[in-house]
C-alpha positions, 0 to 999 in steps of 0.5 A: 824353959820359958825364956827359950820359948820366948826366944824361939817365938821371936826368932820365928816372927823375925823370919816371917816379918822379914820374909813378908817385907821382902815380898811386899818390897820385891819388884812387881813382875809383869808378863806380856804375851803376844798374839800368834794364833796357835803358835801362842800355845807356846805361852803355856810352856813358858808359864810352866817354867815360870811356876817351876822356878817360883816366879810370881806374876803380878800383872798380865797384858796380852793380845789375841792368843796371848789374851786368851792364855793370859786371861785364863792364867789371871783368873786362877788356872795353873800352867798344868791345868792350861796344858791339860785343857788345850790338849783336850780341845777339838782343834778343828772346832776352834777355827770354825763354827762346828755345830753337831747335826743333833743340835740342828732343827729339822729345817736346819738339817735340810739346809746342810744336807741339800745345798752346796752353796748359800749366799746373802741375796738382799736387794737381789744382789749376791753378797759374802759373809763378814767372816767364816766363823762367829766363834761360838765354840770358843765363846761357850768354851771360855764361859765354861772355863771362866764360870768361877769369875763370871761376876767379875767386871774389873779385871784388876780384881782377878787373881792376877790383874789383867788387861788385853788389847783389841782393835776398833774395826770402824776407826782402827784405834787401839782399845784397852780392855781392863773391864767388862765381861772377861770371856767376851773381852779376851775373844774380842782381842783374838777375833782374827779378821775374816776368820772370826766375826767382830765382837760388839762391846759397848757399841764398838765392833772389835777385832784382833788387837794384834793389828795395832799392838801385838805386844802391849808392853807400855800398857803393862808398865802402866799397870805398875810392873817393875820387871817385864817378862815378854813372850813373843810368838810373832812370825818373822818376815818371810823370804819370797821363797817361803810365801806359798800363796795368797794367805802367806802374802796377806800375813806377811803384809799384816806383819810389817807394822808389828815387826817394826814395833818390836824393834823398839819393844824388845829392848824394853823387855827385861827377860825376852823369850822368843820360842822357835815356832818356825814351821807352825802356822796360826791354825796349827792347833792340832800340833799344840803339844809340840808348840807348848814344848817349844815354849818350855825350851825357850824359857829354859834358855833364860833360866838363870835370869828367872832364878834371880826373881823366882823362889816364891814358895807359895806360888802354886797355892796362890795361883790355883783358884777353885773352879765352878762346876755346879749347874747354873740357876737363873732367875730370868733371861734378858734378851737384847737386840731382837726385834724380828723374833719372839722370846718364846722362839729364843727360849725354845732354841735355848732349851730352857726358860726363866726360873730354871737350872741347866748345866754348861753342857745343856747351855752349849747345846742351846747356844748351838741350836740358836746359832744353827738358825743363822738368824743372828750374826753375833751371839754373846751372853753373860751372867749377872748376879741376882742373890744366890742365882744369876740373870742370863743376859743374852745379847744378839745382833740379828743377821741383817741378811734376810734373803738367801740364795742357795744352790745345789747340783745332783744326778741320779738314775731316776730324776736324772740331772738337775740344778737346784735353786733356792730362795729363802726369806726370813721374816717373810710375813711375821716374826720368827717365820721363814719362807723357802722355795726350791726349784729343781731345773733339769730333766724333770721339773720339781719344786718344794715350797715351805713356810714355817712359823717357829714358836719354840716350846709351843706349837708351830705352824707350817704350810708346804707345797711339793711338786715332782714329775718324771718319766721312767720304765716299769715292769708290766708285771708290777702293773698287773699286781697293783691294778685288779683286772688289768692287762689280760691281753697276751700281746702287752709288753714286758715293760711300759713307760710311766709319766708320773706327776705328784703334787702334795700340799700340807698344813702342819702343826708341829712341836719338838723336844731338844731338836731331835723329837718332832711331832706333827699333825695336819691336813694334806691335799694330794694330786696325782696325774699318772699315765703311760704313753706306751699303752692304748688310749683307753688304758693309759690314764691310771689316775687324775684325781685330787685327794684330801686327808689328815695325818699325824707323824713322829720323827726322832733323828740323832744321826750324826750324818745323813749320808755316812752316819757313824752314830745315832738313831732314827725313828719315823712313823706316819699315819694318814687317812684320806676321806675325800677324792675327786675320784677319776676312776669312780671307785674311791673309798675311805682308806689309810696309809701307815708307814715307818722306818727305823735306823741305828748307826754305831762306830766300831773303830775310828774308821769302821761303822755299821748302819742298820735300817728297816722300813715298812708301809701298808695301805689299809682299805679295799680300793686305794688308788695306784699312786699311793702304792709303794714302789721299790728299786734303785739308789741315790735319789731323794726318796718320797714316802712311796718311792723307795730305794732298794739295792740290787734292782733297777728303779721302780722294779718292785711294789704293791700296796704293802712292803717291808725292807731291812738292810745293813751297811758296813762303811770304812773311811779309807781316807778322810771323807773317802768311804768304801762300803758293802751293803745288803738289803732284803724285802717283801713287797706285794698285795697285803703281805701283812695278812700272813706271818711270812712277811716276817720269816721269809724275804722275797727279794734281796740285793747286795752292793759294793760301793765307794763314796766321797764327801765333797762341797756339792755333796756325796759322790757315790758309785754302787755296784749292785747285784741280786741273786733273785734275778742274776742282774747287776746294776751300777748306780751313780749319784752325784751331789746332795739328794733333793 
C-alpha cells in the first residue's frame, strides 16, 4: 500500500514538473493593438476569443485606443470585465468635456446659460482653443478603473508587461511609454490632435501615438515576444466617392503613412487579425457592442492558429486581479504648476482638503468643478503612496488665456432685440479673481459688471453693477393700485408709457457648499429713474432717487438645465432692508423686501418631464417707492427680482407690493433638443395680499400656454401661444437666444 502511494506521488510530481517546464519553456506571446478610435473596441472582442482558447498573453504593446484597452487588460481586467465596462460608459462623454450643471459654480452656470460663443481675446486678438476637449471624463474614468495599480510606476510590474506609444507634438518624434503613471500614459497615447489637448509628461507634450507608430510591433519584439498576435483596426484608404467632407479628407491624409508602414509590419505578424469595421468611424462609441462583435468574428477566423498556442488552464485565474473599491485616504495635497490661484481656491473647487477621505464619485465631482472654471488648460493627478494613505499630487497647467471675448444674441417682447458683448478678465487684480463686463447693445441699453474673488471654502467677496432700461406700455389701473391718491381724473388713458431706468450696485460676501448651496450677505445701492412721457409734466416723474440697504440671500440650485429642466431642485430666498434714500418724493420710510422662489423638476420617462415652480414677494413697510413694486406678465426675458414673467398676460400687466405665483409645465422632447410643452400658472398680486388668508386659497389671475422650444448654439428659440380665461385675451410670445 505504501509503495503504491509513493508511485502515485511520483507520477503526480512528474506531470506537474513536466507541465511547469512546458509553461516555462513555451514561446512568449506578444499582443500588439493598433489605434482606431471607437473601432478599437474590436480589441475587446479579440481578447474574449483569446481567453476562451486559453491563449496567455505575456507582453502587450498598444497605440491610442489599443493602448487604452491594452493597458486595462495588462492591469488585470478580463475581457468580459472590459466588455461590461464599455457597454456602461457614456459614449458622448468620451469625446467631449461634459460637465454636469450641478458641478458648476453659480458664475460658471451663467457662463453656459448666457453666451453663445466664447473666444480667447488676449492682446486684443481673437484666438481659438487648442482642442475641443481636455479629456477629463476619460482621465477620471481611467483613474477609477486603474486605482488598484495606482502605485505602479514601471509597467513591467503590471499583471502583464505593457508599453504604449505617443508622439511628441513639438518634435514629431516617437515616445515609448513603459514607465510613469498608467492612466496618464495611455491617455497621452490616445490624445487625438484637435479633439483632445496634448498631455504633458516630464516636460514633453504628447499626442496620439498613431501619428508615428500605430502598430508598435518592433517595440513588442524588443520586450521579448516570440510569437506576435496583431489586431489591426486601422482604416484602409478611401476612394474619392467615400470622402464626404473635410473630416474624411484629413483622416485620409493622416492614414497615408500608417498604411504604408503596415505593408512591412503585417507580414512580421504571426497571427494577423483584421476586424471588418467598415461603416464605423473613430467616434462610433454608441455602436460599441456591434464593434466588439466584429472583433470576435475576426478572431474566430484564426481559431486554428490560436488553438496551437492556447490551452493555458489557469488563464482566467491569473488574468483577474482584485480591483480597488475603497475610499481614498489622503495625507496631503501637492499642487504643482500654479502661480495665479491660491491653494484654498483649489481645495474649495476639489471639495476636500489634506488629511481627509473621499470616494471616486466625490473626486469626479471635484475634478469637474475644477475643470468647469476653465482656468486650467490641463489637469492631471496621481496618487503617491504614503504609508497606509496616499498623497494626492495635482499637476495643473494654467490656461494662458486670461482674457475672453464672449458673444450672445437675444430677442424678447420686453427688452426687444439685443446683441450681448462680454469681456472677461481672469487675475484682474489678484490671484483667484475674475472680472466680467456684459454690455447689451440694441433697442435698450443694458450692462452688467461683476468682480469676484473666489476663496474656496472661505468667504469670497464680489462687487457688481447692473444697469437696465426700457420703455413699455402699462395698464393705467396698475398705476392707480400702486400709487395712493393718484389718477382721480376721468380723462386719463387706459394705458400709459413708462421709461424705466434701474441701476443696482452691490458689495457681496458669499460662501458655498458643493457648488449648489450659496449663502450671501452684503450692501446694496439702487437708483431708480421712472417716468412717463405720456402723462402731464406735473405727474410724469414717479421716482428719481438713490437707495441704500443691506441684504442676505440663499440659493440652492440642482437643476440639470436652466431652460428645459428634467431633474433637480431650486430654492431661492432673499431679505433686503433699505435704511437710506435721497428721497425724491419726500416720503421715504425704512422698509424691507422679502422674496423667494422654489422649483422642482422630475423626468417621468426618457422624453417626458414636468417642472413645478412657485414664487412670491412682499414689501414690508408703509411707503415703499413704486420702483420696488412687483410687476408681472409676459415670457422669454431675463427676469429681475421685481419684473416677473407670467403666462396669459402681456408684459407688465399685473402688480402690486406683494404677489405669489404657482405654475406647472409638462415638457416632451419630440426629437433631440426639440420640445413641445403645455403650461399653466396662477397668481395673486396687489396691495398687501398676505394680510388675509385668501392669497393661499384663491387665485385672482390665471394663464395657460402651448409652446415649442428648440435648443440651439445661440440658446433656446421658443414660441408660446398663451391664453387667460380671466380676460379672454391671447398672446404669442417669441423668445430667441439665451436670456440676458
